[in-house]
N, C-alpha and C positions, 0 to 999 in steps of 0.2 A: 877356651878360657888356657894359659899354660901357669902351675902352679908357681912357678919366677913372678907371674907380671903379677898374680890373683897379691903375693906377699910383696912385692913393690907399691901395690897400691895401698896396701892392710898400713904397713909400712911409713908409707907415706899421708895417711890420714893419721893416723897415729902420732905424728909428730906436728901437725896441724891442730890436731885436737891437745894437742898437752901444748899449744901455745895459749889456750883456752880457757886452761887452768884445770883439763882434764886429765888424767893418767894417758901414759904413750900406751900402756898394754891395751887399757879398755878401747882407744882409739884401734889399735889393730884390731881386736875382735872386733869392734861393730863394721870396718873396714870388710873384713871375712865373711860377715854375716848377710852385708851388705850385698856383695859379688858373689856369692854365695850358691851354685846352679842347685843345692836341693833349699830344700825349703824352709828347714831347722839345722841342726848341729852339736852333738852331745861334745860335753865339756872337753871329751878324751877327744874328741878330733880336734877341736879347737886346740888345744895346746900341741899336740904335736903338730897340726900345721902350720901356724904363729912361734913355734919354741920356743915356746912361757910353757915354765911350772904347771901343774896343775893346780895349786892350790893360788899360785895369782891368779891363774883363768876366771878361779871362782869367789874370789875377792872380786875379782875386776868385774862378772856378770852381773856379779850384785850391784856394785854401782851401778852398770846400764838398765839394769831392771825398779833400781831408786830413779833414777833420772827419767824413768819414761822410755830407752830409744831400745830395750831390750825386755823380749818377756820371757820365760821360761814355761815350754811345754810338755806338756808330759804326751805318750806315746806307749799305745797298746801292747801289753808285752814286753816293755822294756824297763828296766829302774833305773837307766841311768837319767840324766839330766840333759834335755835337750835345750835347747835356743835360736828365739828366732830375733828378726827385727819387729817393731811391735810399730802395728800398722795405726798412719797418723801418728805416729811419732813428733815429727819434725813440727808440724802445727801446733802440739801442747809442749813442747820444749821452750818453744816457741813466747809462747803463754805466759808459761811460767816465768822465761826470764824477764820479763816485762812486770813483773811483780817488783822486781829491782829496781827497774826501770823509774813505779812509782817512789819508791824508799828513798831513791839519789834526790828525788826531785823534793820530796817532804822535808828530806834533810836539806839541804837547799834554801827551801824558804825560810828553814827554822835559822839556818846564818845569816839569814838575808835581814832577819826580826832581829841581830844583833847589829847589823850596819847601820848607823845613824843617818848618816847622808851615805842615798839611793844615788846619789851621782859620783860620788866616789870613786875609785877604781875597782874596790873587792864590791861597792853595789852596782856597778857594773859586769864586775864579771859573773856575781852570783845570780843579776838578775836574767843576765845570759843563758847560764843554766838551766835553773827554771825556764825561761820559755823554750832552750832547746829536750828540755827530758819532756814539757807538757806538750810540746808538739807532738815525738814521738810517744807518749801515751798515750792521743788520742787518733794518730795515724796507724800505729801498727795494728791494730783488733781489727780494723778495714781492711789493713793487706791482707792479715792471716784470712778471714772471712770472704774477703774476692777471692785467694788462692783456694781455696776446703771447698770454697763452691764451684770455681772451676773446676778445679781436682773430681769432684765426683759427675759432677757435666760430662769429663773424658772418661773417667769409667765407666758411666754409662754406656757412653758409643762402644768402647770397647769390647 
């Protein structure tokens, strides 16, 4: 894999993650760690490869750690900080995002109590939102469990 391809991938992922509300540099770091052949990278290596300041890399790796996507690892005999993709990060991230779905549903239910006529346009909109978020709140955990179970079976065979 050539470095310019890695940089393009990292930049593309950074742009997508930025649209999802995550800083672009964090997305670039995440992308780099995803495709890196090394099991982990030092902060200095990340900074050099994505052409970002060390301060920015430091701030954004903390953000990625807090979001559960990346973890800091120690390397025997090294003082530097190393980072890698956290195993199981995707399912964990979606589970945490599911908490927002529940908050939205509860808030829409609260809004529905403010509307006297549930058949009114406002009542219909809120009922639809409650139904939609209730559906996702019920179905997403099942999908995550199916994925996790399938993924574990695949790892055992591989």
